[in-house]
Structure formats: structure tokens, C-alpha cells
C-alpha positions in Angstrom: 140.8 61.3 137.1 140.3 57.6 138.0 139.6 55.8 134.7 140.2 52.2 135.8 137.7 51.8 138.7 135.3 48.9 138.3 132.4 51.0 139.4 131.5 54.7 139.8 128.6 54.4 142.2 128.7 56.7 145.2 129.0 53.9 147.7 132.0 52.3 145.9 133.8 55.7 145.5 133.4 56.3 149.2 134.9 52.9 150.0 137.8 53.2 147.5 138.9 56.7 148.6 138.3 56.2 152.3 135.5 58.7 152.9 133.4 58.2 156.1 129.9 57.1 155.3 126.9 55.8 157.3 125.2 54.7 154.1 122.0 56.5 155.1 120.5 56.8 151.6 119.1 60.2 152.6 119.1 62.6 149.8 120.6 65.5 151.7 123.4 63.3 153.1 124.1 61.9 149.6 124.5 65.4 148.3 127.0 66.3 151.0 129.2 63.2 150.5 129.0 63.6 146.7 130.3 67.1 147.1 133.1 65.7 149.3 134.1 63.3 146.5 134.0 66.2 144.0 136.2 68.4 146.2 138.7 65.6 146.6 139.1 65.3 142.8 139.2 69.0 142.3 142.1 69.2 144.8 143.9 66.4 143.1 143.4 68.1 139.7 144.6 71.4 141.0 147.8 69.9 142.4 148.5 68.0 139.1 146.9 70.4 136.7 149.9 70.9 134.5 150.5 67.1 134.3 146.9 66.6 133.0 147.2 69.4 130.5 150.5 68.1 129.2 149.0 64.6 128.9 146.1 65.9 126.8 148.4 67.9 124.6 150.9 64.9 124.2 148.0 62.6 123.2 146.1 65.0 121.0 147.3 63.3 117.8 146.2 59.9 119.1 142.9 61.3 120.2 142.3 62.8 116.8 142.9 59.4 115.1 140.6 57.8 117.5 137.9 60.4 116.8 138.2 60.0 113.1 138.0 56.2 113.3 135.0 56.0 115.6 133.0 59.3 115.2 130.6 57.9 112.7 130.0 54.7 114.7 129.5 56.8 117.9 127.0 59.2 116.4 125.2 56.4 114.6 124.7 54.5 117.9 123.7 57.7 119.7 121.0 58.5 117.1 118.9 55.4 118.0 119.9 55.1 121.7 116.3 55.6 122.8 114.5 53.8 120.0 112.4 50.9 121.5 111.8 47.4 120.1 110.0 44.6 121.9 111.1 42.1 119.2 114.8 42.8 118.4 117.8 42.7 120.8 119.2 46.1 119.9 122.4 45.7 121.9 123.3 42.6 120.0 122.4 44.2 116.7 124.7 47.1 117.5 127.5 44.7 118.6 127.2 42.8 115.3 127.3 46.0 113.3 130.4 47.1 115.2 132.0 43.7 114.7 131.3 43.7 110.9 132.5 47.3 110.6 135.8 46.3 112.2 136.2 43.4 109.8 135.4 45.5 106.8 138.0 48.1 107.9 140.5 45.3 108.4 141.0 46.3 112.0 140.4 42.8 113.3 140.3 39.3 111.8 137.1 37.2 111.4 136.3 35.1 114.5 133.6 32.5 113.8 133.1 31.9 117.5 131.7 35.5 117.9 128.3 33.9 116.7 128.2 32.0 120.0 128.4 35.3 121.9 125.8 37.0 119.8 123.4 34.0 120.2 124.1 33.7 124.0 123.3 37.3 124.6 120.2 37.1 122.5 118.8 33.9 123.9 120.1 33.8 127.5 120.9 37.3 128.7 118.9 40.2 127.2 115.1 40.4 127.1 113.7 43.0 124.7 110.4 42.8 126.5 112.0 43.9 129.8 114.5 46.3 128.3 113.2 47.4 124.8 115.7 50.2 124.1 119.4 50.2 123.5 119.9 52.7 126.4 118.0 50.3 128.8 120.0 47.3 127.7 123.3 49.1 128.1 122.3 50.3 131.5 121.1 46.8 132.7 123.8 44.5 131.4 127.3 46.0 131.3 128.5 44.3 134.5 127.2 40.9 133.5 128.6 41.1 130.0 132.1 42.1 131.1 132.3 39.3 133.7 131.0 36.3 131.7 133.5 33.5 131.1 133.7 30.7 128.6 132.1 28.3 131.0 128.9 30.4 131.1 128.3 29.3 127.5 128.4 25.6 128.4 124.8 25.6 129.8 123.5 27.9 127.1 120.8 26.9 124.6 123.1 28.3 121.8 125.7 25.6 122.2 125.0 22.5 120.1 128.2 20.5 120.7 127.6 17.2 122.5 131.0 17.0 124.1 132.6 19.7 126.2 136.1 19.6 127.5 136.7 21.7 130.6 139.0 22.1 133.6 137.4 21.4 137.0 137.7 25.1 137.9 135.9 26.2 134.8 133.1 23.7 135.4 132.3 25.0 138.9 128.6 25.8 139.1 127.7 23.8 136.0 126.0 20.5 135.7 126.0 17.9 132.9 124.0 14.7 132.1 127.2 12.7 131.9 130.7 13.5 133.2 134.0 11.8 132.5 136.9 12.4 134.9 139.9 11.5 132.8 143.2 10.0 134.0 142.4 9.9 137.8 145.8 8.1 138.2 148.0 8.5 141.2 150.9 10.9 140.3 149.0 12.3 137.3 145.7 13.9 138.4 145.0 15.3 141.9 148.2 13.9 143.5 150.6 15.5 141.1 153.1 17.5 143.3 150.7 17.4 146.2 152.8 17.0 149.3 151.4 18.9 152.3 148.3 17.8 154.1 146.5 21.1 153.1 147.4 20.5 149.4 146.0 16.9 149.7 142.8 18.2 151.2 142.5 20.8 148.4 143.0 18.0 145.9 140.2 16.1 147.6 137.9 19.1 147.4 138.8 19.5 143.7 137.9 15.8 143.0 134.6 16.3 144.8 133.8 19.3 142.7 134.5 17.3 139.5 132.3 14.4 140.6 129.4 16.6 141.6 129.1 18.2 138.2 127.1 15.2 137.1 123.3 14.7 136.9 123.1 11.1 135.8 126.2 9.1 135.0 129.8 9.6 136.3 132.7 7.9 134.6 136.2 7.9 136.2 139.1 6.6 134.1 142.7 5.8 135.1 145.6 4.0 133.6 146.6 0.6 135.0 150.0 1.0 133.3 151.9 3.3 131.0 154.4 2.2 128.4 156.7 3.8 125.8 160.2 4.3 124.6 162.8 6.1 126.7 165.0 8.7 125.3 167.7 6.0 125.1 165.5 3.9 122.9 164.7 1.3 125.6 161.0 0.1 125.9 159.4 0.5 129.3 156.2 -0.4 131.1 155.2 1.0 134.5 152.3 -0.2 136.6 150.0 2.5 137.8 147.4 2.9 140.6 144.3 5.0 140.6 144.3 8.1 142.8 144.0 7.2 146.5 140.8 9.2 146.7 139.0 6.4 144.8 139.6 3.8 147.6 136.8 5.4 149.6 134.2 5.4 146.9 135.1 2.4 144.6 132.3 0.3 146.1 129.8 2.6 144.5 131.1 2.0 140.9 130.9 -0.8 138.4 134.1 -1.8 136.6 
């Protein structure tokens, strides 16, 4: 009835559909409000019953294809949902099996970076000691796993690269031994198309975020001039200045 909600907890359903709630956490009260949610959906279904029946019939062929493709995988996973292992990360094993099955069936192309995700989940996210069964791991981590971003890998033990290239926004919340802020040149970085006082203040905050990602050494680079050939074939050279934000902190840097 509502397949795209981000959560199906009672509290969230009450908020989304506007039911009155005092969040008492008393069992009898929870039963009453759960019944009110159920009644709401039964009424919606009754009003639109023919629409839902037609939808099921119209998509029956697609549903059958889906069932044939995934039935074996589904039943295989279901058969060991409650097996326990304090040594192996069963969720990742299942994910790898699914990935390899998709490749063998030529449903997807090989992606070598998937190994980063498998390693990240094994080493940084899921603990077999705390959640030894696949059921427990699926219950404990779905929200985390669906909200991770590329930047979450940067501070992971599974990443061996020495140089990471990131936007300032993606680097928020992360720290690095050394940080290089590249091309802090007026008109290029931070002041590009920044005209209003609020936009300038936002640029200053962004520059502050970039600088505070560092643990030890901060390097800020800018161009003193740019040169090239114009579209008319004429050589040019233009003097440049560092971003004005640097004037307040230049005394703390060596050149």
C-alpha cells in the first residue's frame, strides 16, 4: 500500500499519515494505534480495490519472470537465515554469492570496486561476534548499508590508496594526515560566481571545512598567473591573486 516509505516503524507511520499519538510506549495504547493504521489502509484498499486487482493482473507476467529468476536465490538464502557463525560475516558471504550469480547469468557486468564494499562491510561494519546469524545482521544493518556514501570508505582500513581526491562536501566529517587544497585562486575556487554577502559567507565556511580536515600538514596552492592560447591563436598571460580568504591566515603559513 505504501512501498516507498523509508521506515515502517509504528512511530514513523503515525507521523507520515498524521495520526495523533502521545508516544506513550504502553502496549495497550500501541495496539490501539496500530489498529487505527490498519483500518486506514483497509479503507484505502476498499476504495481502490479494483485498481489494485488490475495492477496485479497487469503485472502478473513480470512477476512470474521475477519469480523464476530469483526463486532459487531466495529459497537458498531463506534456508540458512538462522544459521550462526562467530567467524564468518554471513551477510557479506551472501552478498558476494548474489553478485557472482548476477555476473554468471550476465545480468550485470563485473565491477572490481565491489571488493572495496565487501571488505568495508567485513572489517568496519558487521561483527559476527555481536550478530552471528544472517537474520541478525540483516536486522541490525539495513539502514546503515543503504545510507553509506563513497566518503565513508576513505577512513576505512580496506582502502590502501595513499592519495584520495574528494570534494569538500564529500570530505565533511573525515580527517587526513595531510590535506592539499588545490587552486585556491580568486575567481576559480570559493569566489567563483559568489556575489551576495551570504554566498561569500558560505564560501568562507566551505574553505574552513576544507582546512579543518587535516591532522598534521595543510598545503594550499594557487596560481600566480595563467597563460595559454586564445581561440584566435593569440598567446596570453593573466596575473592571478589567491582567494581573499587567505589574507587573514597567510601569516600562519610558510611559502
